[in-house]
BATOR-79399 format. One line per 8 residues: number of its first residue (from 1); their letters; for each residue x, y, z of C-alpha. Coordinates in steps of 0.2 Angstrom, whole numbers, plus 5000, padded with zeros to 4 digits. Example, Ala and Ser with C-alpha at 12.3 -4.5 7.8 and 13.67 -1.06 7.14 Angstrom:
! BATOR-79399
1) as) 5062/4978/5039 | 5068/4995/5036 $
This chain:
! BATOR-79399
1) mnnerwlc) 4726/4645/5489 | 4744/4638/5489 | 4749/4653/5479 | 4740/4665/5490 | 4749/4658/5506 | 4766/4659/5497 | 4763/4677/5492 | 4758/4682/5510 $
9) ladrifrw) 4774/4674/5516 | 4784/4683/5504 | 4776/4700/5508 | 4780/4697/5526 | 4798/4693/5522 | 4799/4709/5512 | 4792/4720/5525 | 4803/4712/5538 $
17) llyvypkp) 4818/4716/5527 | 4813/4733/5524 | 4821/4737/5541 | 4838/4737/5532 | 4833/4754/5526 | 4835/4769/5538 | 4819/4774/5547 | 4816/4790/5537 $
25) frdqyadd) 4816/4781/5521 | 4805/4767/5527 | 4792/4780/5534 | 4791/4788/5517 | 4792/4773/5505 | 4789/4757/5514 | 4771/4754/5510 | 4773/4759/5492 $
33) marvfrlr) 4788/4747/5490 | 4778/4733/5498 | 4763/4736/5486 | 4774/4736/5471 | 4783/4721/5476 | 4767/4711/5479 | 4760/4716/5463 | 4775/4711/5453 $
41) crraager) 4775/4694/5462 | 4756/4691/5459 | 4758/4696/5440 | 4773/4684/5438 | 4763/4670/5446 | 4748/4673/5436 | 4757/4675/5419 | 4772/4663/5420 $
49) ggiaagwt) 4768/4651/5435 | 4776/4648/5452 | 4794/4645/5447 | 4794/4663/5438 | 4785/4670/5454 | 4799/4663/5465 | 4813/4669/5454 | 4804/4687/5454 $
57) carglsdl) 4802/4686/5473 | 4820/4681/5476 | 4827/4694/5464 | 4816/4707/5473 | 4822/4702/5490 | 4841/4702/5485 | 4839/4719/5477 | 4830/4725/5492 $
65) vasglier) 4844/4720/5504 | 4858/4727/5492 | 4850/4744/5490 | 4845/4745/5508 | 4862/4743/5514 | 4869/4756/5502 | 4855/4768/5508 | 4860/4765/5527 $
73) vlqrresr) 4879/4767/5523 | 4877/4783/5514 | 4863/4789/5526 | 4853/4797/5512 | 4840/4809/5520 | 4831/4813/5505 | 4825/4802/5491 | 4828/4808/5472 $
81) vdsqvrvs) 4815/4797/5465 | 4798/4790/5470 | 4796/4773/5478 | 4789/4764/5462 | 4805/4770/5452 | 4816/4765/5467 | 4810/4747/5467 | 4808/4745/5449 $
89) egdtmvsr) 4820/4733/5441 | 4830/4746/5431 | 4836/4756/5446 | 4842/4745/5459 | 4860/4744/5463 | 4863/4727/5456 | 4853/4731/5441 | 4863/4747/5437 $
97) irqnlgyg) 4879/4737/5439 | 4872/4725/5426 | 4867/4739/5415 | 4884/4747/5416 | 4892/4731/5412 | 4881/4728/5397 | 4884/4746/5391 | 4903/4744/5393 $
105) wrtcrrrp) 4902/4728/5383 | 4893/4735/5369 | 4905/4750/5368 | 4919/4738/5367 | 4910/4729/5353 | 4907/4744/5344 | 4925/4748/5344 | 4935/4731/5345 $
113) gfalvlta) 4951/4738/5338 | 4952/4751/5352 | 4948/4738/5365 | 4960/4726/5358 | 4975/4738/5357 | 4972/4745/5374 | 4970/4728/5383 | 4985/4721/5373 $
121) tlalgtga) 4995/4736/5378 | 4991/4734/5397 | 4994/4715/5396 | 5011/4717/5388 | 5017/4730/5401 | 5010/4721/5417 | 5015/4703/5410 | 5033/4708/5407 $
129) tislfsiv) 5034/4718/5423 | 5027/4705/5435 | 5038/4691/5428 | 5054/4702/5429 | 5049/4709/5446 | 5047/4691/5452 | 5064/4686/5446 | 5072/4700/5455 $
137) daalvrpl) 5062/4696/5471 | 5068/4678/5470 | 5087/4683/5465 | 5090/4698/5476 | 5076/4701/5489 | 5070/4684/5495 | 5081/4675/5508 | 5088/4658/5505 $
145) pypeadri) 5075/4644/5509 | 5085/4639/5524 | 5080/4642/5542 | 5087/4658/5549 | 5096/4661/5532 | 5102/4678/5537 | 5115/4669/5549 | 5122/4657/5536 $
153) vsllqrds) 5139/4663/5529 | 5152/4657/5517 | 5171/4657/5522 | 5183/4661/5508 | 5200/4664/5503 | 5204/4680/5493 | 5216/4676/5479 | 5224/4690/5469 $
161) rfglapfa) 5224/4678/5454 | 5208/4670/5455 | 5197/4681/5466 | 5187/4672/5479 | 5193/4654/5482 | 5188/4639/5492 | 5198/4630/5505 | 5207/4613/5504 $
169) ppylqdlr) 5197/4599/5513 | 5210/4597/5527 | 5207/4614/5533 | 5189/4611/5538 | 5194/4602/5554 | 5207/4615/5558 | 5193/4629/5557 | 5181/4620/5567 $
177) erttsysh) 5194/4618/5581 | 5201/4636/5581 | 5186/4647/5578 | 5172/4651/5590 | 5160/4661/5579 | 5150/4647/5572 | 5137/4635/5579 | 5139/4623/5564 $
185) lagfsstw) 5153/4623/5551 | 5152/4612/5535 | 5160/4610/5518 | 5155/4603/5501 | 5164/4602/5485 | 5160/4607/5467 | 5153/4595/5456 | 5163/4579/5452 $
193) dvtltrvg) 5157/4567/5438 | 5157/4549/5444 | 5153/4534/5434 | 5137/4525/5438 | 5138/4506/5432 | 5128/4491/5434 | 5111/4500/5432 | 5106/4502/5414 $
201) eprrvpaa) 5118/4510/5402 | 5134/4517/5410 | 5133/4536/5413 | 5142/4550/5421 | 5132/4557/5437 | 5136/4574/5445 | 5141/4571/5463 | 5146/4582/5477 $
209) fvsdqlla) 5157/4578/5491 | 5150/4584/5508 | 5155/4584/5526 | 5144/4582/5542 | 5134/4596/5549 | 5128/4601/5531 | 5110/4596/5533 | 5110/4605/5550 $
217) itgigleq) 5115/4622/5542 | 5104/4621/5526 | 5089/4613/5534 | 5088/4601/5519 | 5077/4586/5524 | 5075/4568/5519 | 5060/4560/5510 | 5066/4543/5516 $
225) grdfmpee) 5081/4536/5525 | 5094/4545/5536 | 5108/4557/5536 | 5127/4550/5536 | 5132/4543/5552 | 5148/4550/5561 | 5159/4535/5557 | 5154/4536/5538 $
233) hkaggrpv) 5164/4552/5537 | 5180/4543/5543 | 5192/4532/5534 | 5187/4514/5533 | 5168/4519/5536 | 5154/4511/5527 | 5152/4518/5510 | 5135/4527/5510 $
241) alvtrgfw) 5127/4540/5498 | 5112/4552/5499 | 5104/4554/5482 | 5091/4567/5475 | 5073/4562/5470 | 5077/4564/5452 | 5092/4552/5452 | 5081/4540/5462 $
249) drtfgrgv) 5067/4540/5449 | 5078/4539/5434 | 5089/4525/5442 | 5076/4514/5451 | 5059/4521/5445 | 5046/4532/5453 | 5037/4524/5468 | 5050/4512/5473 $
257) llngqivr) 5054/4513/5492 | 5071/4514/5499 | 5077/4497/5505 | 5096/4497/5506 | 5098/4498/5487 | 5117/4498/5481 | 5124/4508/5467 | 5141/4506/5459 $
265) lddksfti) 5150/4523/5457 | 5168/4523/5450 | 5169/4505/5453 | 5165/4506/5471 | 5148/4501/5479 | 5138/4513/5489 | 5123/4510/5500 | 5109/4523/5498 $
273) ggilaepa) 5106/4529/5515 | 5093/4542/5511 | 5083/4552/5497 | 5085/4571/5499 | 5069/4581/5500 | 5067/4594/5486 | 5074/4606/5483 | 5091/4598/5487 $
281) hlpvtasi) 5102/4611/5479 | 5118/4617/5487 | 5122/4636/5484 | 5135/4642/5472 | 5149/4650/5481 | 5166/4650/5475 | 5176/4638/5465 | 5193/4639/5456 $
289) vnrdstra) 5188/4625/5444 | 5171/4633/5440 | 5160/4617/5442 | 5143/4621/5448 | 5138/4611/5464 | 5119/4615/5462 | 5117/4601/5450 | 5124/4587/5461 $
297) qvwlpfvh) 5113/4572/5461 | 5123/4561/5473 | 5131/4567/5489 | 5146/4557/5496 | 5156/4559/5511 | 5173/4569/5508 | 5183/4554/5514 | 5179/4545/5497 $
305) nplaqvrt) 5188/4559/5487 | 5205/4556/5482 | 5210/4573/5486 | 5203/4574/5503 | 5219/4575/5512 | 5228/4587/5500 | 5231/4604/5507 | 5237/4612/5491 $
313) ipfmnvma) 5221/4610/5480 | 5207/4621/5486 | 5190/4614/5481 | 5180/4614/5496 | 5166/4627/5499 | 5165/4631/5517 | 5148/4636/5524 | 5144/4640/5542 $
321) rlkpgiaa) 5130/4646/5554 | 5134/4661/5565 | 5131/4660/5583 | 5118/4672/5590 | 5125/4689/5593 | 5140/4686/5581 | 5141/4698/5566 | 5150/4693/5550 $
329) aqaeaelq) 5163/4706/5552 | 5168/4698/5569 | 5169/4681/5561 | 5180/4688/5547 | 5192/4696/5559 | 5194/4679/5568 | 5196/4670/5552 | 5210/4682/5546 $
337) svggtlhr) 5220/4678/5562 | 5216/4659/5562 | 5218/4657/5543 | 5235/4666/5542 | 5241/4655/5557 | 5236/4639/5548 | 5245/4643/5532 | 5261/4648/5541 $
345) qagdarqp) 5261/4632/5551 | 5258/4622/5535 | 5273/4631/5528 | 5264/4635/5511 | 5268/4652/5506 | 5259/4650/5490 | 5242/4650/5499 | 5232/4666/5500 $
353) adfaviat) 5234/4677/5516 | 5218/4686/5515 | 5201/4679/5520 | 5183/4684/5519 | 5166/4679/5528 | 5152/4684/5517 | 5133/4681/5519 | 5129/4666/5507 $
361) sdlisrds) 5114/4675/5500 | 5124/4689/5494 | 5137/4678/5487 | 5126/4667/5476 | 5118/4682/5468 | 5133/4692/5464 | 5135/4686/5446 | 5116/4689/5443 $
369) rrivlvlf) 5113/4705/5452 | 5118/4717/5438 | 5109/4709/5424 | 5094/4706/5434 | 5093/4724/5439 | 5095/4729/5421 | 5081/4718/5416 | 5071/4725/5430 $
377) gaalclll) 5073/4742/5424 | 5069/4737/5406 | 5053/4729/5412 | 5049/4745/5422 | 5052/4756/5407 | 5040/4744/5397 | 5027/4746/5410 | 5028/4764/5410 $
385) iacvnaan) 5027/4765/5391 | 5012/4754/5391 | 5004/4765/5404 | 5008/4780/5394 | 5002/4773/5379 | 4986/4768/5387 | 4984/4785/5394 | 4986/4793/5377 $
393) lllarasa) 4973/4781/5369 | 4961/4785/5383 | 4964/4804/5382 | 4961/4804/5363 | 4945/4793/5366 | 4939/4805/5380 | 4941/4821/5369 | 4932/4812/5354 $
401) rqqelevr) 4918/4807/5366 | 4916/4824/5374 | 4902/4830/5363 | 4893/4814/5365 | 4893/4815/5384 | 4888/4833/5384 | 4873/4829/5373 | 4869/4815/5386 $
409) aalgasrg) 4870/4827/5400 | 4859/4840/5391 | 4846/4826/5389 | 4846/4824/5408 | 4860/4811/5412 | 4868/4816/5429 | 4887/4818/5430 | 4887/4804/5443 $
417) riteqllt) 4878/4792/5431 | 4890/4796/5417 | 4905/4793/5429 | 4897/4776/5434 | 4896/4770/5416 | 4914/4776/5412 | 4920/4768/5427 | 4913/4751/5423 $
425) enllfaag) 4918/4752/5405 | 4937/4756/5410 | 4936/4742/5423 | 4933/4730/5409 | 4948/4736/5400 | 4959/4736/5416 | 4952/4718/5420 | 4956/4712/5403 $
433) gslgglll) 4974/4719/5403 | 4977/4713/5420 | 4971/4695/5417 | 4981/4695/5400 | 4996/4701/5410 | 4995/4687/5423 | 4994/4674/5410 | 5009/4681/5400 $
441) awwlllsv) 5019/4682/5416 | 5015/4665/5421 | 5021/4659/5403 | 5037/4669/5405 | 5041/4662/5422 | 5039/4644/5415 | 5053/4648/5403 | 5065/4655/5416 $
449) palgignl) 5073/4638/5421 | 5076/4633/5403 | 5084/4650/5398 | 5093/4654/5414 | 5099/4671/5420 | 5117/4671/5428 | 5118/4661/5444 | 5100/4663/5450 $
457) pptaeigi) 5098/4655/5467 | 5093/4637/5462 | 5085/4634/5480 | 5072/4647/5477 | 5056/4644/5467 | 5053/4658/5455 | 5034/4661/5453 | 5022/4675/5452 $
465) dlrvasfa) 5024/4686/5468 | 5007/4693/5474 | 5015/4709/5480 | 5023/4712/5463 | 5007/4707/5454 | 4997/4718/5464 | 5008/4733/5461 | 5008/4730/5441 $
473) vllsvmtt) 4989/4727/5441 | 4986/4742/5452 | 4996/4754/5441 | 4987/4748/5425 | 4970/4750/5434 | 4975/4767/5440 | 4980/4772/5423 | 4964/4767/5415 $
481) mlfglapa) 4954/4774/5429 | 4963/4791/5429 | 4963/4794/5410 | 4947/4784/5406 | 4937/4796/5417 | 4943/4811/5408 | 4927/4813/5398 | 4918/4815/5414 $
489) wlssktta) 4930/4828/5420 | 4930/4837/5403 | 4910/4838/5403 | 4910/4846/5420 | 4922/4860/5414 | 4912/4864/5398 | 4893/4868/5397 | 4883/4858/5385 $
497) tvtlregr) 4877/4874/5376 | 4896/4879/5373 | 4899/4861/5367 | 4885/4860/5355 | 4889/4877/5348 | 4907/4873/5345 | 4904/4857/5337 | 4919/4847/5334 $
505) rtvggssr) 4932/4858/5341 | 4943/4851/5355 | 4951/4858/5370 | 4969/4863/5369 | 4974/4856/5386 | 4971/4838/5382 | 4981/4840/5366 | 4996/4846/5376 $
513) arnvlviv) 4994/4832/5388 | 4995/4820/5374 | 5010/4828/5367 | 5019/4827/5383 | 5015/4808/5385 | 5022/4805/5367 | 5038/4813/5372 | 5039/4803/5387 $
521) evalaltl) 5035/4787/5377 | 5049/4791/5365 | 5062/4794/5378 | 5058/4778/5387 | 5058/4768/5370 | 5075/4776/5365 | 5082/4770/5382 | 5077/4753/5379 $
529) ligaglls) 5083/4753/5361 | 5100/4759/5366 | 5102/4746/5380 | 5097/4732/5367 | 5109/4739/5354 | 5123/4739/5366 | 5120/4721/5372 | 5118/4716/5353 $
537) rslwqltn) 5134/4724/5348 | 5143/4716/5363 | 5136/4699/5358 | 5142/4701/5340 | 5159/4706/5347 | 5159/4691/5358 | 5155/4678/5344 | 5169/4685/5334 $
545) vptgfqae) 5182/4683/5347 | 5196/4672/5341 | 5195/4657/5350 | 5212/4650/5345 | 5204/4633/5339 | 5193/4626/5326 | 5177/4618/5334 | 5168/4613/5318 $
553) gvlglpva) 5169/4595/5313 | 5175/4589/5330 | 5166/4576/5340 | 5171/4573/5358 | 5168/4557/5369 | 5172/4559/5387 | 5180/4543/5394 | 5186/4537/5411 $
561) vpesryat) 5199/4524/5415 | 5199/4523/5434 | 5212/4514/5443 | 5200/4500/5449 | 5199/4494/5431 | 5215/4501/5424 | 5228/4498/5438 | 5243/4505/5430 $
569) aaarrvff) 5248/4519/5418 | 5253/4507/5405 | 5236/4498/5405 | 5228/4516/5403 | 5240/4520/5388 | 5236/4503/5380 | 5217/4507/5381 | 5219/4523/5373 $
577) akafgrla) 5230/4516/5359 | 5217/4503/5355 | 5203/4516/5356 | 5213/4527/5344 | 5216/4513/5332 | 5197/4508/5331 | 5191/4526/5329 | 5204/4530/5316 $
585) elpgvqrv) 5196/4516/5305 | 5179/4524/5305 | 5174/4531/5289 | 5177/4550/5287 | 5188/4551/5302 | 5204/4562/5298 | 5213/4563/5315 | 5211/4556/5333 $
593) savnrvpl) 5218/4563/5349 | 5213/4567/5367 | 5214/4580/5380 | 5209/4580/5399 | 5199/4596/5397 | 5192/4603/5381 | 5191/4622/5378 | 5176/4632/5385 $
601) agsnvyvg) 5170/4617/5395 | 5169/4626/5412 | 5183/4616/5420 | 5200/4624/5425 | 5213/4618/5437 | 5227/4630/5441 | 5243/4624/5449 | 5258/4633/5456 $
609) meiegqps) 5274/4633/5446 | 5292/4636/5449 | 5303/4642/5435 | 5321/4637/5435 | 5333/4651/5438 | 5319/4663/5442 | 5315/4665/5460 | 5297/4671/5462 $
617) ageppamd) 5295/4688/5471 | 5277/4690/5479 | 5263/4680/5472 | 5270/4663/5464 | 5267/4659/5446 | 5252/4649/5442 | 5246/4640/5426 | 5231/4630/5420 $
625) rrvsfpgy) 5238/4612/5418 | 5231/4602/5404 | 5235/4584/5398 | 5235/4579/5380 | 5240/4566/5367 | 5251/4569/5352 | 5242/4577/5338 | 5230/4587/5349 $
633) felmgill) 5236/4604/5343 | 5235/4599/5324 | 5217/4591/5327 | 5210/4607/5335 | 5219/4619/5324 | 5229/4627/5338 | 5244/4636/5331 | 5261/4629/5335 $
641) mrgrdfes) 5271/4645/5336 | 5288/4637/5341 | 5296/4621/5344 | 5287/4605/5342 | 5272/4595/5347 | 5272/4579/5359 | 5279/4564/5350 | 5278/4545/5353 $
649) addaerae) 5296/4546/5359 | 5289/4555/5374 | 5280/4539/5379 | 5296/4530/5382 | 5299/4524/5400 | 5314/4535/5403 | 5309/4549/5392 | 5314/4567/5397 $
657) pvaivnem) 5299/4575/5405 | 5293/4589/5393 | 5279/4602/5392 | 5272/4614/5380 | 5266/4632/5386 | 5255/4645/5378 | 5259/4662/5372 | 5251/4671/5387 $
665) alrrywrg) 5263/4661/5398 | 5277/4666/5387 | 5273/4684/5389 | 5270/4684/5407 | 5284/4673/5414 | 5298/4675/5400 | 5294/4693/5396 | 5290/4687/5378 $
673) gdalgrrv) 5307/4680/5376 | 5312/4662/5371 | 5305/4648/5383 | 5311/4634/5373 | 5324/4623/5383 | 5319/4631/5399 | 5313/4621/5414 | 5298/4623/5425 $
681) rlmlrngp) 5292/4612/5440 | 5273/4611/5444 | 5266/4610/5461 | 5255/4594/5461 | 5244/4586/5475 | 5258/4576/5482 | 5271/4590/5481 | 5283/4597/5468 $
689) gpwltivg) 5283/4587/5451 | 5299/4583/5440 | 5307/4597/5431 | 5299/4599/5413 | 5308/4605/5398 | 5298/4616/5387 | 5298/4610/5369 | 5285/4620/5361 $
697) vvgnvqhh) 5275/4636/5362 | 5257/4636/5356 | 5244/4650/5352 | 5232/4656/5365 | 5216/4646/5367 | 5199/4653/5375 | 5198/4639/5388 | 5189/4649/5401 $
705) elaqppqp) 5175/4661/5395 | 5174/4671/5378 | 5174/4687/5388 | 5190/4684/5398 | 5207/4686/5392 | 5217/4670/5389 | 5227/4663/5405 | 5244/4656/5406 $
713) evyvpyaq) 5243/4637/5402 | 5255/4622/5402 | 5252/4606/5393 | 5260/4590/5398 | 5260/4573/5388 | 5248/4559/5394 | 5262/4547/5395 | 5270/4558/5409 $
721) asvesmvv) 5254/4563/5418 | 5242/4549/5417 | 5225/4554/5423 | 5209/4544/5424 | 5197/4556/5414 | 5200/4562/5396 | 5190/4568/5381 | 5193/4558/5365 $
729) llrtgadp) 5192/4569/5350 | 5188/4565/5332 | 5190/4577/5317 | 5180/4572/5302 | 5176/4579/5285 | 5158/4573/5286 | 5144/4576/5299 | 5151/4572/5316 $
737) aallpeak) 5134/4569/5324 | 5131/4555/5312 | 5147/4547/5317 | 5142/4547/5336 | 5134/4529/5336 | 5148/4521/5328 | 5161/4530/5339 | 5152/4524/5354 $
745) aaiwaldr) 5151/4506/5348 | 5170/4507/5345 | 5173/4512/5363 | 5161/4499/5370 | 5169/4486/5361 | 5184/4488/5372 | 5175/4492/5388 | 5156/4490/5390 $
753) dmpldgag) 5155/4499/5406 | 5163/4515/5399 | 5150/4529/5401 | 5148/4540/5385 | 5132/4549/5389 | 5142/4566/5388 | 5148/4564/5371 | 5143/4578/5359 $
761) llsdllfd) 5150/4591/5346 | 5163/4603/5351 | 5154/4617/5341 | 5140/4615/5354 | 5152/4621/5368 | 5156/4636/5358 | 5138/4640/5355 | 5134/4638/5374 $
769) asaqqrfr) 5149/4649/5378 | 5139/4664/5372 | 5122/4658/5379 | 5122/4671/5393 | 5126/4686/5382 | 5113/4679/5369 | 5100/4678/5382 | 5103/4695/5389 $
777) alvlsafa) 5103/4703/5371 | 5087/4693/5366 | 5077/4698/5382 | 5082/4717/5381 | 5079/4716/5362 | 5062/4709/5364 | 5057/4723/5376 | 5065/4736/5364 $
785) vlalglat) 5054/4729/5350 | 5039/4730/5361 | 5043/4747/5366 | 5046/4752/5348 | 5029/4745/5343 | 5020/4754/5358 | 5029/4771/5353 | 5023/4769/5335 $
793) igiygvms) 5006/4766/5341 | 5007/4781/5352 | 5014/4793/5339 | 5002/4786/5326 | 4987/4788/5337 | 4991/4806/5342 | 4995/4812/5325 | 4979/4803/5318 $
801) ysvarrnr) 4968/4811/5332 | 4977/4828/5329 | 4973/4827/5310 | 4955/4821/5313 | 4951/4835/5326 | 4959/4848/5314 | 4949/4844/5298 | 4941/4861/5298 $
809) digvrval) 4957/4870/5301 | 4966/4860/5287 | 4950/4862/5275 | 4951/4881/5277 | 4969/4881/5273 | 4967/4871/5258 | 4952/4882/5253 | 4964/4897/5255 $
817) gaqsrdil) 4977/4890/5243 | 4988/4879/5254 | 4995/4864/5243 | 4995/4846/5248 | 5014/4846/5251 | 5012/4860/5263 | 4999/4851/5273 | 5010/4835/5272 $
825) hmilregl) 5025/4845/5279 | 5015/4853/5292 | 5009/4837/5300 | 5027/4828/5298 | 5035/4843/5306 | 5023/4842/5321 | 5026/4823/5323 | 5045/4825/5321 $
833) altaiglv) 5046/4839/5333 | 5038/4828/5347 | 5050/4814/5342 | 5066/4826/5343 | 5061/4832/5360 | 5059/4814/5366 | 5076/4809/5358 | 5085/4822/5368 $
841) agvaasla) 5077/4816/5384 | 5080/4798/5380 | 5099/4801/5376 | 5101/4810/5392 | 5092/4796/5402 | 5103/4783/5393 | 5119/4792/5397 | 5114/4794/5415 $
849) lsqmlagl) 5110/4775/5416 | 5125/4769/5405 | 5136/4763/5420 | 5122/4750/5424 | 5127/4741/5408 | 5146/4744/5408 | 5149/4727/5417 | 5139/4717/5405 $
857) lfgvtatd) 5147/4723/5389 | 5161/4716/5379 | 5171/4725/5366 | 5160/4740/5366 | 5158/4755/5378 | 5142/4760/5387 | 5142/4776/5378 | 5146/4769/5361 $
865) pltfagaa) 5141/4784/5349 | 5137/4772/5335 | 5124/4763/5345 | 5116/4779/5352 | 5115/4786/5334 | 5108/4770/5327 | 5094/4769/5340 | 5090/4787/5337 $
873) avltvval) 5089/4784/5318 | 5078/4769/5320 | 5066/4779/5331 | 5066/4794/5320 | 5061/4783/5305 | 5048/4774/5314 | 5041/4791/5320 | 5042/4797/5302 $
881) vasyvpar) 5032/4782/5296 | 5019/4784/5310 | 5017/4802/5306 | 5016/4800/5287 | 5000/4790/5286 | 4989/4803/5295 | 4999/4817/5286 | 4995/4809/5269 $
889) raarldpi) 4977/4807/5274 | 4976/4826/5279 | 4984/4831/5262 | 4970/4822/5253 | 4956/4831/5262 | 4942/4838/5251 | 4940/4856/5258 | 4922/4858/5252 $
897) avlrle) 4916/4842/5260 | 4925/4846/5277 | 4917/4864/5277 | 4900/4857/5272 | 4901/4845/5287 | 4906/4860/5299 $
């Protein structure tokens, strides 16, 4: 009885839901549909119980609603099947979808190789494209994560020697008082390494000196604490620091609350006033000393910088927020007038006389723009190659299945039903490729921070962009849909009778389409191969640049001897003398010396110079000033071309001030003549220094970047230019890394608060100097290898399919007397003809795009004929191999067996 009540209730619900259908449909089929539904439910209840009956009822009701909505939307006026068939389990919309999915899955399982290759091809193309498009979006398109970032600009000096340059700190207040274009104007330094002590092991910490108004411009918040107070930016103010979350967690531990903690930086106590909210990165703008401000973990007021009042050393990046209605061009015109006036009033003719106001977002991406666009183009090429390859595979499969589908049509399958199944099948391919591409892109983007690409904006988080992902996925889906539905299109163009009569012969149009796609694929692959070849040759040239020094076997230990602990120059000299003595006693140590800045460390300080007897006309001479101990040149293997090295006699109290210059300085300022005995005077922070007598000339050293030519340099002895920070160098005949613990112990025996966390091998600096070029070559080479693989698959697939479809033709030729080698040569000629056309198109495209790579190359031109010829040769060999396998198979065909099958 309970079952009867339940069935009556289900019947009423079913009849009520029938109103989902249009009225003409209900009038014709409602009663029959209700009767079939009632019979199905009653049978399920009697045979399998109430649960099975409930499930049958629920499925019938859901199918009823789904199919009813479709009927109402489409407004079908006439039914193509009777009511019993319409409500049967096999023909409802949901069931048809389930059937189509099952059919598609079975098709994939029957040919797993095809499904795997197609899905992997789409995944590689979409994954690489999504990741690179996302990087382009973060680096070049997306604005800085600051409020109203389009109004944030950087104020710069244009220096003919160094390009864009920052300002000296005293000019900040002058600019605030004399300009009217900005609502806020602030400054921050490049990174300075300060010594952190009294908290664990002493270590060097990257710090940035900042002015007030900086947080107001950037909008960087505080997790805890407060900003600097106005009086803390003035002399005599309370020493306060702001720190990043990373510094706080490492120093005090995660979860510890801010409570007036004090840190010791360069032997000076600072109270931590606040913890900066992430990301707390400052933008890279311009810096003569090439020190990146983005990695600063501690912010300190400028008043604590020893050069804060020096007008002759520009190291302060100036950033401002434009007032509403003020354009950057107006602000630059004002700065040109104000800046020139300030320099004239300061009486410093050595300062640049040209100024610029540039949008900060444009400035920080200037170094990465070209390489990111090149990688963007490479990813786009790879995506197109993947789509072309997928299209080729799908077209070949379409032609192979043409007879099968025509037979199905002859047996009664409608064109719509066939299209439905093909659509579902290809959606499975597209979904698999898209999902794989998203996972690949996610993995690649996780690797970006570790690999680095130029100066990508550190303030922007690089992640999968939905717009980019949608574009790549849509393109792959469109490719699979367009070419995957080709069998349905082919079946509509040919009658079943003709197809069955012609058997296995194919349609010429599809073959021509596949040939065109192969040509496009070869052209794109050649473009990527040429780009990768050019960058690889450039990397080889870069790694073989003469550095002017020998890095192998040299260990470096950065040490700092601040005035707070070593008050006099004599005390600092005593420390180094003791340190050199202890280090020289270590086993395997051959030489010990020191210099303030080692080659390729990314730190350069240029100073103005006056040459005795040579009045400067126009731009005053400038050189990179370095301080070293005796024996430095011998330890580093730097060639002493003329004169002598520094000697212990130069340490005497009244010793004559001396200097050593490099070969580039000799050529530029003494026209290659003899500089020995000549005198120069350097413009230091406190004014002109003493006259220095040149006692030696050394060879050029790559102190800056491997790709840049050497610059004029001057070396002065430590005894005559005592500085706080030096790098102690040890040359050893053994493994220098194994010597590191003993070397640290020797230094700590003299000063336990000496930070030595930056100690390492000099050879690592040389390796890191080519890291950017190596990364570029690696990424583009990876794309080229993938493109080469896809092109190989494409050529092989087309030739294999061509041979398979021409078995009858080849069998007839062999039966009429053709030799195996004739068949082999015929197939190879066809494959190489397609490749040759693609090569011509690829060379033309590469020549047209060559200037995009010109600025990224070193020692090789963008139209290097050797690289072009090598790439073409590689692709030709690959095409030959890809064509040989099906050609060999064709040459071994048995004509009797082939003709019997026909």
